C-alpha positions as CSV (number, residue, x, y, z in Angstrom):
1,M,-4.0,-8.5,-26.2
2,R,-6.5,-6.0,-24.9
3,H,-5.5,-2.4,-23.9
4,V,-7.0,0.0,-21.4
5,D,-9.1,2.6,-23.2
6,I,-7.1,5.7,-22.1
7,A,-5.2,8.3,-24.2
8,T,-1.5,7.7,-23.7
9,A,1.5,8.0,-25.9
10,K,1.8,4.2,-26.0
11,P,-0.9,1.5,-25.4
12,Y,-1.1,0.0,-22.0
13,S,-1.9,-3.7,-22.2
14,V,-4.3,-5.0,-19.5
15,I,-1.8,-7.7,-18.6
16,G,1.7,-6.4,-17.9
17,L,4.9,-7.9,-16.5
18,G,6.2,-7.2,-13.0
19,T,9.9,-7.6,-12.7
20,W,10.6,-7.5,-8.9
21,Q,12.1,-11.0,-9.3
22,F,14.7,-9.9,-11.9
23,G,18.0,-9.7,-10.0
24,S,16.4,-9.9,-6.6
25,R,17.4,-12.6,-4.1
26,E,14.2,-12.4,-2.2
27,W,12.4,-14.8,-4.6
28,G,15.1,-17.4,-4.5
29,Y,15.2,-18.0,-8.3
30,G,19.0,-18.0,-8.6
31,S,21.5,-16.4,-10.9
32,D,20.5,-18.6,-13.9
33,Y,17.1,-16.9,-13.9
34,A,18.5,-13.4,-13.9
35,D,21.2,-14.3,-16.5
36,R,19.0,-16.3,-19.0
37,E,15.4,-16.9,-18.2
38,A,14.5,-13.2,-17.5
39,A,15.5,-12.2,-21.1
40,R,13.5,-15.1,-22.6
41,I,10.4,-14.1,-20.5
42,V,10.7,-10.5,-21.7
43,A,11.1,-11.5,-25.3
44,R,8.1,-13.9,-25.2
45,A,6.0,-11.3,-23.4
46,R,6.5,-8.9,-26.2
47,E,5.6,-11.5,-28.8
48,L,2.3,-12.0,-26.9
49,G,1.4,-8.3,-27.0
50,I,2.4,-7.3,-23.5
51,T,3.4,-3.7,-23.5
52,V,3.7,-2.7,-19.8
53,F,7.0,-3.7,-18.1
54,D,7.2,-2.5,-14.5
55,T,10.3,-2.3,-12.3
56,A,11.8,-0.1,-9.6
57,E,15.1,1.2,-8.4
58,V,14.9,-0.8,-5.2
59,Y,14.4,-4.2,-6.9
60,G,17.7,-5.9,-6.6
61,F,19.2,-2.4,-5.8
62,G,19.0,-1.4,-9.5
63,R,19.7,-4.8,-11.0
64,S,16.2,-5.4,-12.1
65,E,16.3,-2.1,-14.1
66,R,19.5,-3.2,-15.8
67,I,18.3,-6.7,-16.6
68,L,14.9,-5.4,-17.9
69,G,16.6,-2.6,-20.0
70,A,19.0,-5.1,-21.6
71,A,16.3,-7.6,-22.3
72,L,14.1,-5.0,-24.0
73,R,17.0,-3.7,-26.1
74,D,17.9,-7.3,-27.2
75,S,14.3,-8.1,-28.1
76,G,13.5,-5.0,-30.2
77,G,14.1,-1.8,-28.2
78,T,11.7,0.3,-26.2
79,E,9.9,2.4,-28.7
80,D,6.7,0.3,-28.6
81,V,6.6,-0.6,-24.9
82,V,5.8,1.2,-21.7
83,V,8.8,1.1,-19.5
84,A,7.7,1.9,-15.9
85,S,9.9,2.4,-12.9
86,K,9.6,3.7,-9.4
87,I,11.6,5.9,-7.0
88,F,12.0,4.6,-3.5
89,P,11.0,7.7,-1.5
90,V,13.4,7.8,1.4
91,L,13.6,11.6,1.0
92,P,11.7,12.5,-2.2
93,T,12.6,16.2,-2.4
94,A,12.5,17.8,-5.8
95,A,16.3,17.6,-6.3
96,I,16.5,13.9,-5.2
97,V,13.6,12.9,-7.4
98,Q,15.4,14.5,-10.4
99,Q,18.6,12.7,-9.5
100,R,17.0,9.3,-9.0
101,G,14.9,9.6,-12.2
102,V,18.0,10.3,-14.3
103,A,19.8,7.4,-12.6
104,S,16.9,5.0,-13.3
105,A,16.8,6.0,-17.0
106,Q,20.6,5.4,-17.2
107,R,20.3,1.9,-15.7
108,L,17.4,1.1,-18.0
109,G,19.3,2.4,-21.0
110,V,16.4,4.6,-22.1
111,R,16.1,8.3,-23.0
112,R,12.7,8.5,-21.4
113,I,10.9,6.5,-18.7
114,D,7.3,6.1,-19.9
115,L,5.8,6.0,-16.4
116,Y,7.8,7.1,-13.4
117,Q,6.1,6.4,-10.1
118,V,6.5,7.2,-6.4
119,H,6.9,3.8,-4.8
120,Q,5.4,4.6,-1.4
121,P,3.8,7.7,0.1
122,N,6.3,9.4,2.3
123,P,4.8,10.3,5.8
124,V,7.0,13.4,6.2
125,V,7.8,14.9,2.8
126,S,4.8,16.4,1.1
127,D,3.8,15.5,-2.5
128,A,4.2,19.2,-3.4
129,T,8.0,19.0,-3.4
130,T,8.0,15.5,-4.9
131,M,5.8,16.6,-7.8
132,R,8.1,19.6,-8.3
133,G,10.8,17.1,-9.1
134,M,8.5,15.1,-11.4
135,T,7.6,18.3,-13.3
136,A,11.3,19.1,-13.8
137,L,11.9,15.6,-15.1
138,R,9.0,15.8,-17.5
139,D,9.9,19.2,-18.7
140,V,13.3,18.0,-19.9
141,G,12.0,14.8,-21.4
142,V,13.4,12.2,-18.9
143,I,9.9,10.9,-18.1
144,D,6.5,11.0,-19.8
145,E,3.7,10.0,-17.4
146,V,3.8,10.4,-13.6
147,G,2.4,7.7,-11.3
148,V,2.2,6.8,-7.7
149,S,2.1,3.5,-5.8
150,N,0.4,2.4,-2.6
151,Y,-1.4,5.7,-2.3
152,S,-4.9,6.2,-0.8
153,L,-7.4,7.7,-3.2
154,T,-7.3,10.9,-1.2
155,R,-3.6,11.2,-1.4
156,W,-3.6,10.3,-5.1
157,K,-5.9,13.2,-5.8
158,R,-3.7,15.5,-3.7
159,A,-0.6,14.4,-5.6
160,E,-2.3,15.2,-8.8
161,A,-3.4,18.6,-7.6
162,S,0.2,19.3,-6.7
163,L,1.5,18.1,-10.1
164,A,-1.2,20.2,-11.9
165,G,-0.2,23.3,-10.0
166,R,3.5,22.8,-10.7
167,S,2.8,22.2,-14.4
168,A,0.7,25.3,-14.6
169,D,3.5,27.3,-12.9
170,A,6.0,26.1,-15.4
171,G,3.7,27.0,-18.3
172,G,3.0,23.4,-19.1
173,A,-0.3,21.7,-20.1
174,G,-1.8,18.9,-18.1
175,G,-0.9,17.6,-14.7
176,R,-2.4,14.2,-14.3
177,V,-0.9,11.5,-12.1
178,L,-1.9,8.8,-14.5
179,S,-1.7,5.7,-12.3
180,N,-1.7,4.3,-8.8
181,Q,-0.1,0.9,-8.3
182,V,-1.9,-0.9,-5.5
183,Q,-2.5,-4.4,-4.2
184,L,-5.5,-5.7,-6.0
185,S,-6.7,-9.3,-6.3
186,L,-9.6,-11.5,-5.3
187,V,-8.2,-11.5,-1.7
188,S,-7.2,-7.8,-1.7
189,R,-10.3,-5.9,-2.8
190,G,-9.8,-2.6,-1.0
191,P,-9.6,-0.5,-4.2
192,L,-13.0,-1.7,-5.5
193,A,-15.2,0.5,-3.4
194,E,-13.9,4.0,-4.4
195,M,-10.6,4.0,-6.3
196,L,-11.7,1.9,-9.3
197,P,-14.9,3.9,-9.9
198,W,-13.0,7.2,-9.6
199,A,-10.3,6.0,-12.0
200,R,-13.0,4.9,-14.6
201,R,-14.8,8.2,-14.3
202,T,-11.7,10.4,-14.6
203,G,-9.5,8.5,-17.1
204,H,-6.9,7.2,-14.7
205,V,-5.3,3.7,-14.4
206,V,-5.1,1.4,-11.5
207,M,-2.0,-0.9,-11.7
208,A,-2.7,-4.1,-9.8
209,W,0.4,-5.6,-8.1
210,S,0.3,-9.1,-6.7
211,P,-2.9,-9.9,-8.7
212,L,-2.4,-13.6,-7.9
213,A,-1.7,-13.0,-4.2
214,Q,1.9,-14.2,-4.6
215,G,0.6,-17.5,-6.1
216,L,-2.1,-18.3,-3.6
217,L,-4.7,-18.0,-6.3
218,S,-2.8,-20.3,-8.6
219,G,-4.0,-23.3,-6.7
220,R,-0.5,-24.8,-6.5
221,Y,-0.4,-24.7,-2.7
222,D,-2.3,-26.3,0.1
223,A,-1.7,-27.0,3.8
224,G,0.3,-30.1,2.8
225,H,2.3,-28.3,0.1
226,R,3.4,-24.9,1.3
227,P,6.1,-22.6,-0.2
228,S,9.3,-23.2,1.6
229,G,11.4,-20.0,1.1
230,G,11.7,-16.6,-0.3
231,I,9.0,-13.9,0.0
232,R,6.1,-16.3,0.4
233,A,7.6,-17.8,3.5
234,T,6.8,-14.6,5.4
235,N,3.3,-14.2,3.9
236,A,0.5,-15.1,6.4
237,M,-1.7,-16.2,3.5
238,F,0.4,-19.4,3.3
239,L,-0.2,-20.5,6.8
240,P,-1.9,-23.9,6.9
241,E,-5.1,-22.5,8.4
242,N,-5.4,-19.9,5.6
243,L,-4.6,-22.4,2.9
244,N,-7.4,-24.6,4.2
245,A,-9.8,-21.7,4.5
246,A,-9.0,-20.7,0.8
247,G,-10.2,-24.1,-0.4
248,P,-13.8,-23.0,-1.4
249,L,-12.4,-20.0,-3.3
250,L,-9.8,-22.1,-5.1
251,N,-12.6,-24.6,-6.0
252,T,-14.7,-21.8,-7.5
253,L,-11.7,-20.7,-9.5
254,R,-11.2,-24.3,-10.8
255,D,-14.9,-24.7,-11.6
256,I,-15.1,-21.5,-13.6
257,G,-11.7,-22.4,-15.2
258,S,-13.2,-25.6,-16.4
259,A,-15.8,-23.7,-18.4
260,H,-13.1,-21.6,-20.1
261,D,-10.4,-24.3,-20.4
262,A,-8.3,-22.1,-18.1
263,S,-6.3,-22.5,-15.0
264,P,-7.2,-21.0,-11.6
265,A,-4.5,-18.4,-12.1
266,Q,-5.9,-17.3,-15.4
267,I,-9.4,-16.9,-14.0
268,A,-8.0,-14.9,-11.1
269,L,-6.3,-12.6,-13.5
270,A,-9.4,-12.4,-15.7
271,W,-11.4,-11.3,-12.6
272,V,-8.9,-8.4,-12.0
273,V,-8.8,-7.1,-15.6
274,H,-12.6,-7.5,-15.9
275,F,-12.7,-4.0,-14.3
276,P,-12.1,-1.1,-16.7
277,N,-8.9,1.0,-16.5
278,V,-7.0,-1.8,-14.7
279,V,-3.6,-3.2,-15.7
280,A,-2.5,-6.3,-13.8
281,I,1.3,-6.8,-13.5
282,P,1.9,-10.3,-12.4
283,G,5.5,-11.6,-12.3
284,A,6.6,-14.7,-14.1
285,S,9.1,-17.4,-13.2
286,S,9.2,-18.9,-16.6
287,V,8.2,-18.5,-20.3
288,A,5.3,-20.8,-19.7
289,Q,4.0,-18.6,-16.9
290,V,4.1,-15.4,-18.9
291,E,2.2,-17.2,-21.7
292,S,-0.4,-18.3,-19.2
293,N,-0.7,-14.7,-17.8
294,A,-1.0,-13.2,-21.3
295,A,-3.8,-15.6,-22.3
296,A,-5.9,-14.4,-19.3
297,A,-6.6,-11.1,-21.2
298,D,-8.7,-13.1,-23.7
299,I,-11.0,-14.7,-21.1
300,V,-14.3,-13.0,-20.8
301,L,-16.1,-13.8,-17.6
302,T,-19.9,-13.6,-17.5
303,A,-21.5,-11.3,-14.9
304,D,-22.6,-14.4,-13.0
305,E,-19.1,-15.9,-13.0
306,H,-17.6,-12.6,-11.8
307,S,-20.1,-12.3,-9.1
308,A,-19.6,-15.9,-8.0
309,L,-15.8,-15.3,-7.7
310,T,-16.4,-12.1,-5.7
311,A,-18.8,-13.9,-3.3
312,A,-16.3,-16.7,-2.8
313,A,-13.5,-14.2,-2.1
314,E,-15.7,-12.3,0.4
315,A,-16.4,-15.6,2.3
316,F,-12.6,-16.2,2.6
317,Q,-11.6,-14.7,6.0
318,P,-7.8,-15.3,6.5
319,T,-5.9,-14.8,9.7
320,T,-3.6,-11.9,9.1
321,G,-1.8,-9.0,10.9
322,M,-0.9,-9.4,14.5
323,Q,-3.1,-12.5,14.9
324,A,-0.9,-14.3,12.3
325,L,2.4,-13.3,13.8
326,P,2.8,-16.2,16.4
327,A,2.2,-18.8,13.7
328,L,4.7,-17.1,11.3
329,V,7.4,-17.0,14.0
330,R,6.8,-20.7,14.8
331,G,7.1,-21.5,11.1
332,R,10.4,-19.7,10.7
333,G,11.7,-21.5,13.8
334,R,10.9,-24.9,12.3
335,R,12.5,-24.0,9.0
336,A,15.7,-22.8,10.7
């Protein structure tokens, strides 16, 4: 397993494990998954060298944190892995950030959260007060690194400036906001233009959520075989017209996969972690899937292959946003 080349207390594997699905009903995996399969997935991920395990207090309303914490303890503890969680920032004042950080640590069963992130930028509460709470948590050892999620590059920089100022006021050293967890995949390439180059220059990490576009890039779905429920049922990418339009991109993934004896999903992940300072955090519905995800770290794409994938992705123009809404509503009506 490869790791990002950044100085941190623990190594960050380029492939991590996202655990939104642990204990959450939205994915429709059922109680057996949470009670049994989740623990097997975590144990196998560790065996394969995955060190980054990402959760959030809002996933299953704390249940994901509890399941992940128990699975990590049962499979060897947390001393050699990066436990990452997120505060859902309804009102992220300093006092609430401190309270929620302690609560997450208790649910996870850890003394210290290795990476504590702000799940979304709050439109009203400034990062100055939020980072005051992060500084307090770090000063007492409840958290190690600070991160954000779904932040623009401008706001990421602003949050780091606030944290650095708070750290200096408290007599501390260092105030980096290590990471920003953003949507990044072949079909969500927004961070490529400015965020990734900045992260590489400055020693920061981009955490890529939904690196397989909720399974679109796995090649499992087409217009005649669409996901029937859960989160994917409300994703415009799985409309028949978008699945048809994705055909050339999926064919490119298959063609390049043939040269590496790899699946389309593995090639899609290899494209993401081809970029320096990126950690992809796909979920996993089974042990076999986490094995497949981990193996993607060893795939080395040539420059021509990476360029061909990018070109195929740029040619894919899905119907999204308000234009997709009527079709999504019709689809929900038919399923009802």
